[in-house]
C-alpha positions as CSV (number, residue, x, y, z in Angstrom):
1,M,0.1,-0.1,-0.1
2,R,1.3,3.4,-1.0
3,R,2.1,5.5,2.0
4,E,0.4,8.9,1.9
5,W,1.0,11.8,4.5
6,A,-0.9,14.9,5.2
7,H,0.0,17.8,7.5
8,I,-2.5,19.1,9.9
9,F,-1.8,22.5,11.4
10,L,-3.6,23.0,14.7
11,L,-4.1,26.6,15.7
12,L,-4.0,26.8,19.4
13,G,-5.3,29.3,21.7
14,M,-7.4,30.3,24.9
15,L,-11.0,31.3,25.2
16,V,-10.7,34.7,26.9
17,G,-12.3,38.1,27.0
18,C,-16.0,38.9,26.8
19,D,-16.8,37.0,23.8
20,S,-20.3,35.4,24.2
21,R,-19.1,32.0,23.2
22,K,-16.6,31.9,26.1
23,G,-16.2,28.3,27.2
24,Q,-17.4,27.0,23.7
25,P,-15.3,25.9,20.7
26,F,-14.2,28.7,18.3
27,Q,-13.9,28.1,14.7
28,A,-11.6,25.5,13.1
29,T,-10.9,25.3,9.4
30,L,-9.6,22.4,7.5
31,Y,-7.8,22.8,4.2
32,D,-7.1,20.1,1.8
33,Y,-4.3,20.8,-0.6
34,D,-2.9,17.7,-2.4
35,S,-2.2,15.6,0.9
36,W,-2.0,18.6,3.3
37,V,-4.8,19.9,5.8
38,V,-5.1,22.7,8.1
39,A,-7.2,22.8,11.4
40,A,-7.7,25.5,14.1
41,V,-8.1,24.2,17.6
42,E,-8.3,25.7,21.1
43,T,-6.0,24.7,23.8
44,G,-7.0,26.5,26.9
45,T,-3.5,28.2,27.5
46,A,-2.8,31.8,27.4
47,T,-0.6,32.0,24.4
48,G,-1.7,30.9,20.9
49,K,0.2,28.5,18.8
50,V,0.0,26.9,15.4
51,A,1.3,23.3,15.2
52,S,1.9,20.9,12.3
53,Y,0.8,17.3,12.3
54,Y,1.6,14.4,9.7
55,F,-1.4,12.5,9.0
56,S,-0.9,9.0,7.6
57,R,-3.9,8.1,5.3
58,P,-3.6,4.3,5.3
59,F,-2.9,4.0,9.0
60,G,-5.1,6.9,10.3
61,M,-2.3,8.2,12.6
62,L,-1.4,11.8,13.7
63,E,2.4,12.5,14.2
64,Y,3.5,15.9,15.7
65,A,6.0,17.7,13.5
66,A,6.4,21.5,14.5
67,S,4.8,24.5,16.1
68,A,5.2,28.4,16.5
69,D,3.8,31.1,18.6
70,V,0.9,33.2,17.2
71,G,-1.2,35.9,18.7
72,Q,-3.6,35.7,21.6
73,T,-6.9,33.6,21.1
74,P,-6.4,32.2,17.4
75,V,-9.8,31.6,16.1
76,S,-9.4,31.1,12.4
77,V,-6.8,30.0,9.8
78,A,-6.4,30.3,6.0
79,S,-3.9,29.5,3.6
80,F,-2.3,30.4,0.3
81,F,0.0,28.9,-2.7
82,G,-0.1,25.4,-1.7
83,L,0.2,25.9,1.9
84,R,3.5,27.9,1.5
85,F,1.9,30.4,3.8
86,V,-0.7,30.4,6.6
87,Y,-2.7,33.2,8.1
88,I,-4.0,33.1,11.6
89,A,-6.8,35.5,13.0
90,N,-6.0,36.0,16.5
91,S,-9.2,37.4,18.3
92,G,-7.7,38.3,21.6
93,S,-5.0,40.5,20.2
94,G,-6.9,41.9,17.4
95,S,-4.1,40.7,14.7
96,I,-3.4,38.3,11.9
97,S,-0.1,36.3,12.2
98,V,1.5,35.5,8.8
99,L,4.0,32.4,8.6
100,S,5.7,30.5,5.9
101,V,5.5,26.6,6.0
102,D,8.1,24.2,5.1
103,R,6.1,21.5,3.3
104,T,8.8,18.9,3.9
105,T,9.2,19.3,7.7
106,G,6.2,21.2,8.7
107,A,8.3,24.0,10.3
108,F,7.0,27.6,10.5
109,T,8.7,30.8,10.0
110,P,7.0,34.1,11.1
111,I,6.6,36.7,8.4
112,Q,4.4,39.5,9.6
113,T,1.8,40.6,12.1
114,V,-1.1,42.8,11.0
115,T,-2.7,44.6,13.9
116,G,-5.6,47.0,14.5
117,L,-8.4,44.3,13.8
118,T,-10.5,44.5,17.0
119,N,-12.3,41.3,17.6
120,I,-11.1,39.7,14.4
121,S,-13.3,36.4,13.9
122,A,-12.5,35.0,10.5
123,V,-9.9,35.1,7.6
124,R,-10.6,33.6,4.1
125,T,-8.4,33.5,1.0
126,T,-9.4,33.4,-2.7
127,V,-7.7,32.2,-5.8
128,G,-7.3,35.7,-7.0
129,S,-4.6,36.3,-4.3
130,Y,-6.8,38.1,-1.8
131,L,-7.4,37.9,1.9
132,Y,-10.7,39.0,3.6
133,A,-10.6,39.6,7.5
134,G,-13.9,40.0,9.3
135,Y,-13.9,41.9,12.5
136,A,-15.7,44.4,14.6
137,S,-15.8,47.2,11.9
138,G,-16.5,45.1,9.0
139,V,-14.5,43.4,6.3
140,Q,-11.0,44.5,5.4
141,Q,-9.5,43.1,2.0
142,Y,-5.8,42.5,1.6
143,S,-3.6,41.6,-1.4
144,V,-1.2,38.7,-0.8
145,D,2.5,38.9,-2.2
146,S,2.9,35.5,-3.8
147,T,6.7,35.6,-3.2
148,T,6.7,36.8,0.4
149,G,3.3,35.9,1.5
150,Q,2.9,39.5,3.0
151,L,-0.3,41.2,3.3
152,T,-1.3,44.7,2.0
153,A,-4.4,46.5,2.8
154,V,-6.6,47.3,-0.1
155,G,-9.0,50.2,0.2
156,S,-11.1,51.0,3.2
157,V,-13.1,48.2,5.4
158,V,-16.3,47.5,4.0
159,S,-18.9,48.0,6.7
160,F,-22.0,45.6,7.0
161,G,-23.6,47.7,9.9
162,G,-22.2,45.8,12.8
163,P,-19.3,43.3,13.9
164,V,-18.7,40.3,11.5
165,L,-18.7,37.1,13.1
166,R,-18.3,34.5,10.2
167,L,-17.1,34.4,6.6
168,E,-17.7,31.9,3.8
169,L,-16.6,32.2,0.2
170,S,-18.8,30.7,-2.7
171,P,-17.0,27.6,-4.4
172,T,-16.2,29.6,-7.5
173,H,-15.1,32.7,-5.4
174,H,-17.5,35.2,-7.0
175,A,-19.0,36.2,-3.6
176,L,-18.3,36.3,0.0
177,Y,-21.1,35.5,2.7
178,V,-20.8,37.5,5.8
179,S,-22.5,36.9,9.2
180,R,-23.1,40.3,10.6
181,G,-23.4,39.7,14.3
182,S,-25.2,36.5,14.9
183,N,-28.6,37.3,13.2
184,T,-28.0,38.7,9.6
185,L,-26.6,37.1,6.5
186,Y,-25.1,39.3,3.8
187,E,-24.1,38.3,0.3
188,A,-21.1,40.4,-1.2
189,S,-20.0,40.0,-4.7
190,I,-16.4,40.0,-5.5
191,N,-14.9,41.9,-8.4
192,A,-13.0,39.4,-10.5
193,S,-10.3,42.0,-11.4
194,T,-9.8,43.8,-8.1
195,G,-11.3,41.6,-5.3
196,V,-13.4,44.7,-4.1
197,L,-16.6,43.7,-2.3
198,T,-20.0,44.9,-3.0
199,P,-22.7,44.3,-0.3
200,N,-26.0,43.0,-2.0
201,N,-28.9,41.1,-0.4
202,S,-29.4,40.3,3.3
203,Y,-31.3,37.6,5.1
204,G,-32.4,37.5,8.8
205,Y,-31.8,34.7,11.2
206,S,-32.0,34.0,15.0
207,V,-28.4,32.8,15.7
208,I,-26.2,32.0,12.8
209,E,-24.0,29.2,14.2
210,A,-21.9,28.3,11.1
211,L,-21.8,28.7,7.4
212,S,-20.7,26.2,4.8
213,S,-20.7,26.0,0.9
214,G,-20.1,23.2,-1.4
215,T,-20.8,21.6,-4.7
216,N,-23.3,18.8,-5.4
217,S,-21.5,16.2,-7.3
218,N,-24.7,14.9,-9.2
219,N,-25.5,18.2,-10.8
220,S,-22.5,20.6,-10.3
221,T,-24.7,23.0,-8.4
222,A,-23.1,25.1,-5.6
223,Y,-25.0,25.4,-2.4
224,L,-24.7,27.5,0.8
225,S,-26.0,26.0,4.1
226,V,-26.8,28.3,7.1
227,V,-27.0,26.8,10.7
228,D,-29.4,28.5,12.9
229,S,-28.9,27.0,16.3
230,S,-31.8,29.2,17.9
231,A,-34.3,28.1,15.3
232,N,-33.1,24.4,15.2
233,S,-32.8,24.5,11.5
234,V,-30.4,24.5,8.6
235,S,-31.2,26.6,5.5
236,I,-30.2,25.7,1.9
237,Y,-29.5,28.3,-0.8
238,S,-28.4,27.5,-4.4
239,I,-25.6,29.6,-5.5
240,S,-25.2,31.4,-9.0
241,S,-22.1,30.2,-10.7
242,A,-21.9,33.6,-12.4
243,T,-22.6,35.9,-9.7
244,G,-22.5,34.0,-6.4
245,F,-26.1,35.4,-5.6
246,L,-28.3,33.3,-3.5
247,T,-31.5,31.6,-4.2
248,Y,-33.5,30.1,-1.2
249,V,-34.3,26.4,-1.6
250,G,-35.7,25.5,1.7
251,S,-34.7,24.4,5.4
252,T,-34.4,21.3,7.3
253,S,-35.2,20.7,11.1
254,V,-32.3,19.7,13.2
255,T,-32.0,19.5,17.0
256,A,-29.3,22.0,18.3
257,P,-27.3,22.2,15.1
258,K,-23.7,23.2,15.6
259,S,-21.8,22.8,12.4
260,V,-22.4,21.6,8.7
261,T,-19.9,20.4,6.2
262,Y,-20.5,19.4,2.4
263,L,-18.9,16.1,1.6
264,S,-16.7,16.7,-1.3
265,G,-17.1,14.2,-4.1
266,Y,-20.5,13.0,-2.6
267,S,-24.2,14.4,-3.2
268,G,-24.7,15.2,0.4
269,L,-23.7,16.9,3.6
270,A,-23.2,16.2,7.3
271,I,-24.7,18.2,10.3
272,Q,-23.4,17.8,13.8
273,S,-25.6,19.0,16.7
274,A,-24.3,20.4,19.9
275,T,-25.1,17.0,21.6
276,G,-22.6,15.3,19.5
277,V,-25.1,13.5,17.0
278,V,-24.1,13.7,13.5
279,R,-26.6,13.2,10.9
280,T,-25.7,12.7,7.0
281,Y,-28.1,13.9,4.3
282,V,-28.3,13.2,0.6
283,Q,-28.9,16.3,-1.4
284,A,-31.4,16.0,-4.5
285,S,-31.0,17.7,-7.9
286,N,-33.3,20.5,-6.6
287,G,-31.1,21.1,-3.4
288,T,-33.5,19.6,-0.9
289,L,-32.2,17.3,1.8
290,T,-33.3,13.7,2.7
291,L,-31.9,12.2,6.0
292,S,-29.5,9.4,5.2
293,N,-27.9,8.1,8.6
294,T,-27.7,9.3,12.2
295,Y,-24.6,8.5,14.4
296,S,-24.9,9.3,18.0
297,T,-21.3,8.4,19.1
298,L,-19.5,9.9,16.3
299,S,-17.6,12.4,18.3
300,E,-17.4,14.1,21.8
301,T,-20.4,16.1,23.0
302,A,-20.5,19.6,21.3
303,L,-17.5,19.0,19.1
304,P,-17.0,19.4,15.2
305,F,-17.1,17.3,12.4
306,M,-15.5,17.9,9.0
307,N,-14.6,16.0,5.8
308,L,-10.8,15.4,5.8
309,S,-10.2,14.1,2.3
310,S,-12.7,13.6,-0.6
311,D,-10.0,11.6,-2.4
312,A,-9.4,9.2,0.3
313,G,-12.9,9.2,1.5
314,L,-12.0,10.1,4.9
315,A,-13.8,12.2,7.6
316,L,-12.2,13.7,10.7
317,S,-13.9,14.7,13.9
318,L,-11.6,16.9,16.4
319,G,-12.8,16.6,20.0
320,V,-11.5,17.4,23.4
321,G,-7.9,16.1,23.5
322,G,-8.3,13.9,20.4
323,A,-9.4,13.1,16.9
324,A,-11.7,10.4,15.5
325,I,-11.1,9.3,12.0
326,W,-13.9,7.7,10.0
327,D,-14.2,6.2,6.2
328,V,-17.0,7.8,4.2
329,A,-18.9,5.7,1.5
330,P,-22.0,5.8,-0.4
331,T,-24.3,2.7,-0.4
332,S,-26.1,1.2,-3.4
333,S,-29.3,3.2,-2.5
334,G,-27.3,6.4,-2.4
335,A,-27.1,6.8,1.4
336,I,-23.9,8.1,2.9
337,T,-22.3,6.0,5.8
338,F,-19.5,6.4,8.1
339,T,-17.2,3.5,9.5
340,F,-15.1,4.1,12.4
341,R,-11.4,3.7,11.9
342,R,-9.7,4.8,15.0
343,R,-9.5,7.6,17.6
344,Q,-6.2,9.0,18.7
345,S,-5.3,11.3,21.8
346,F,-3.3,14.6,21.4
347,S,-4.5,16.1,24.8
348,S,-1.2,17.8,25.3
349,V,-1.6,19.7,22.1
350,G,-5.3,20.8,21.8
351,Q,-8.7,20.7,23.2
352,Y,-11.5,22.3,20.9
353,A,-12.5,22.4,17.4
354,N,-15.6,23.6,15.7
355,E,-15.9,24.5,12.1
356,F,-14.1,23.1,9.1
357,A,-14.0,24.0,5.3
358,P,-11.9,22.9,2.2
359,V,-9.8,25.3,0.2
360,S,-9.9,25.4,-3.6
361,K,-6.8,23.8,-5.4
């Protein structure tokens, strides 16, 4: 069996300050580039760190490689140029840590620290060499130097009328979806030449817990899922491939939904509840969801779930002090199933993870 490896970068930090989510997991983002992945994880320590891990796909093993200090309370991570550079949003220090990554050893080299981003909550990157940072004042656009990885602010901050808590890109990177506070979703078009954002339509919710976009493998249509934890529902929108604009499809009732992820390479998605229950759904060609399977012991209570690698058919659930690894496969009837592979501890490294998303290759 050919031995394949992946790097998992675990963004480590402490839940501090007056954030309403204190004591709960922040965001974790998983990026799949060739055989590399990136994840943001909370540790409960005072100083944030980013750490790299090898992941052996055939054996389902995590192996520590390297780590580096970042700012206080890291909550989000993004990457560029084949994981040559990583960008960590540090909520506690209101900054972005920029580091280069040695793809052979997993070692980090600090490059730049961007400050002045009060309560920064998320960073996202596009194939057009731009990074977007969501924070208290709105969304700030940055250009990324392809040689050095350094960030340069482009224009003024784009206001959405309140603090930005979550960001999600359309699969084609034509639009950025913005959660203003916890109750309003905005769609903002991205200029293909300049990367400049233009806010468009908005949609009201009770409590937006998570956003996730993905493409249905059956009809190649892109969709956005919006988790509303207060309304106990997950809303589905189809995404225009030309403009990134949203069209409402419908909603699915889910008890205490916490996170959602599209299963790349499959016509479905998975939704995890705050109770640890994970449900898989098959998505029809019109975008509606049908429950496929329910797993009550897939992960620890209130912990995340994410597609690890569509090529290898694996899923990864990071929890308190460890990770659970699962095989993902469709049945002859079209249902999506998970088969447990192994659980591994890394309690000395991280504790919490929440949301994951793949990066475009």
